[in-house]
N, C-alpha and C positions, 0 to 999 in steps of 0.2 A: 565335887558338888553333888549333893543328893538329888535323886530323881524328882522331876516335876510331877505332882499328883495328876492322875488320869481320871477324867470323868467318864464313867463306864458307858454312858448312853451313846457316845460316838466311838467307832472302832479305832484302834491304834494303828497308825500308819508307821510301821517300823522302818520304812525306807526313808522317811523324812522327819527324823527326830530333830528338834531344835538344838542348836549348840549355844552355850552360854554367851551372852553379850559381853559380860565383864569377866576378866580373868581372875578376879578376886572372888574366892568362894563366899557365898552368902548362906548363913544358916537357914534351914527351911522355915523355921518359925518367924524369922525376921524378913523373909521375902514377901513383898506386897503382892496380893492377888492380882493377876494380870487379866485384862479384858481382851487385849489384842497384842500379838507378837509378830512383827514383820522381820524376817531374817534373811539377809543377803540378797535382797530383791534387785534384779537387773532386767532391763527391757531394752531390746534392740530392734529398731525398725529400719529394715533395708540398710544396715550398716551404721545407722545413727543410734547412739546410746542415749535413750530417753531417761533411763534410770541406771545407776551404777552402784551396786552393793549397798542398797538401803537397808539399814537395820534400825528398828526402834521398837520400844515397848510402851504400851498404854496401860496404866493401872485402872482397876475398876473404879468407876465414879469420877474419873479425871475429866477435866475440860482442857483440851489441848488445841492450840492454834497452830495452823500450818501456813507459813508465809514464804514468799520468795518472788523474784521477778517473773514476768511472763516467760513461759518456756522452761521454768525451773524443774518441772516434773510433777507438780502437785496433782493435776488431774489424772495423769498416768498412774500415779501411786494409788489414788482412790479407785481407778478402774481395775487395778490388779486386786485390791482388797475385796471388791464386790464381784469379781469374776468376769467383768466386761473385757479385760485384756489379760492374756496369759503371759506371765513373765518368761524371759529367756532362762533365768536362773532364780533360785531362792524360793521361799515359802512364806505362808501366812497362817497363823494359828489363832483360834478364838478361845478365850477363857482357859488357857493352859492345856487345852486338848491337843493331842498329838496328830490329829488329822489335818493334813495340808489343805487349806481352803482353795488354793490355786488349782486343785485337781477337780473341784466341784463346779456345778452349774451356777449361774447367777441366781436362779430361783432357789436352789438348795441353800446357798449362802445366806440369802434373805431369810429363809425359814429358820436357819440356825441362830439368827439374831443380829444381823447387820443391816441397818436401814440407811438409805441415802437420799438426800434431798438435793436436787440440782438447783442452779441459780434461778432459773425461770420456773415459777410455780405451775404445777400441773394438777389442777383440781377438776372435778366434774362440774362444769359451769352451770348446767341446767338442773342440778340437784341442790337440795338445801345443805346448809352447813352440817346439820345433824346426819343427813343421809350420806354425806361424804365420809364422815367418821364411821358410819355403819358399814359402808362398802369396804373400807379399809379393814375393819374388824373382821369382816367375813370375806376376806380377800380370796379365799380358796373356792368360793361359790359364784354362781352366775349372778348378774345384776338383777334379773327378774326375781329369782329366788330370794336374794338378799333383802330387797326392798319390800317383799310381801310376806316373808317368814316372820314369825313372832320372835322378838328378841327375848332372851333370858333376862331376868332381873339383874344378874351380875353384869351383863352386857350394857344394859341401860345405865347402871351405876358407873361403869367404866367410861362410857361416852360422856356422861355428865361431868365426871372428874376431869376428863381431857378438855372439854369446852371451857370449864372454869379455869384450868391451868393456862390455856392459850388466850384467854380473854374474850371468847366468842360465845359465851353462854347466852347472852341477850340477843344473839344473832342466829340462834339454832335453826329457826324456821326460814331464814333468809336464803335466797338463791346464792350459791357461791359466786356466780358470775357478776353479781351486783356488789360484791365486797370491794373495798379499797385494796390497793396493791399490797400493802403491809399485812392486811388481814388475810389475804390469800396465802401469803408466805406462812403466817401462823397456822392457818388451817392445814397446809400441807405438812407442817411439823406435827400437828395433831394427828393427822392420818398415819404418819409414821409411828407415833406413840401408840396408836390403836393396835399396832402389830407387835407390841411389847418387845422392842429391840434391846439388845444389850449395848450395842454400839451405834451411835448416830453420826453419820458423816454429812456435814452441812456445808454446802458450797455457796460462798458469797451471799449470805442471807440478807444483807441490808442494801443490796443494789437497788436503786430507784426509790428508796424509802425517804420519808420526811424525817426531820430531826426527832420528833416525838415517837415515830414508829421505830426509829433506830434505838432509842433509849428503852422502849418496851421490849424490843428483840433482845437487847443485852440482858435485861432482867430475866426474860424467859429462858435464855440459854444458861445463865448462871443457876437458875432454879432447877434445870434439868440435870446438871452435874450432881453426882452423888447417887441418884437412882439409875442414871445411865452414864456411860462413857461417851463424851461428846468431842468430836473433832470438827473444828471450824476452819475452813479455808477462806481467807479474807485479805483484801488489799488495803482496806482502810485502817491505817495504823492507830488512829484515835479510838476506833471501835475495838481493835485488838487489845489496846492498853486497858480498856474498860472491862474486858472479860478475861483476859489471859491469866492463867495460873502457871502455865508452862508453854513454851513456844519452840517449835522446830522450824528451822530455816533451811529451805532447799535452794540449791544453786547449781545449774548445769547438771541436773539429775543426781546430785549427791547431797548428803546432809552436811551443810556448812557449819551450823551451830545449833545448840539445843540447851534450854535452861529457862529460868524465870525471866520474865519480860525485862526487868530492871537490868539483868545481866546481858541479855541479848542487845539491848539498846546501846550498851557500851562496847560491844565487841567490834573492833575496828574492821574486821572482815565483813561483817554484816552492814556496817555503815557505808563501806566502800561500794558494795555490790547492790545494796537494796535501800536501806533507810536514807542513804545520802543522795539518792537519785532526785 
């Protein structure tokens, strides 16, 4: 197999080169560009194996759903990708670069292009919707400087585009604390977008939402795919069916199945351990 192209802006880590996931050689021209490569990831907590040899690849612009019973290892996997948890074995690579992200800090991983949204929205309640996006856009500066510094025209355009995308343009001057639950979730997604991430990790985005908010969230996530690689962890199977292009199923810290949703629904192993519950 020919070598994976290296992006020069990140140093090569020669001690942690990824090995092929498939044994069949794929011509370089036919290989889809990768956004994220998880290779042989294992995590052990005091003798308990939370993850065992997890390997998966995410193509650029893909929308992937990650499902599985409670305790399957979904949160631990995302913790490893974002640097919150150090794996016992394995590596994570971004955009075919050969630098192992598991060796980097959470801050550095975020700077390289991985954004994560937790289940519970965390917005600046006392600031306006617009200011929240501005703070995210200028995340490397202090709050005082950010709110009183003059925005560049390109920054204003970017914020306007984000507010339009998340459906909050008409609420730009409203305090974030006064938003409905679903609107706060969308605002937090917007704040992630302000950081221009390559990969978005979204944890249970529709928890506590109304039916209308759920439909709007599905529309939003489908719209983000393409420009971003989106990974959604969710338990609501109806919602997963509405957005899923490809699904990875975890069970007891291992990849149980992976493929299109139609295929996953028919997999007897998945039905037995998850969908049939």
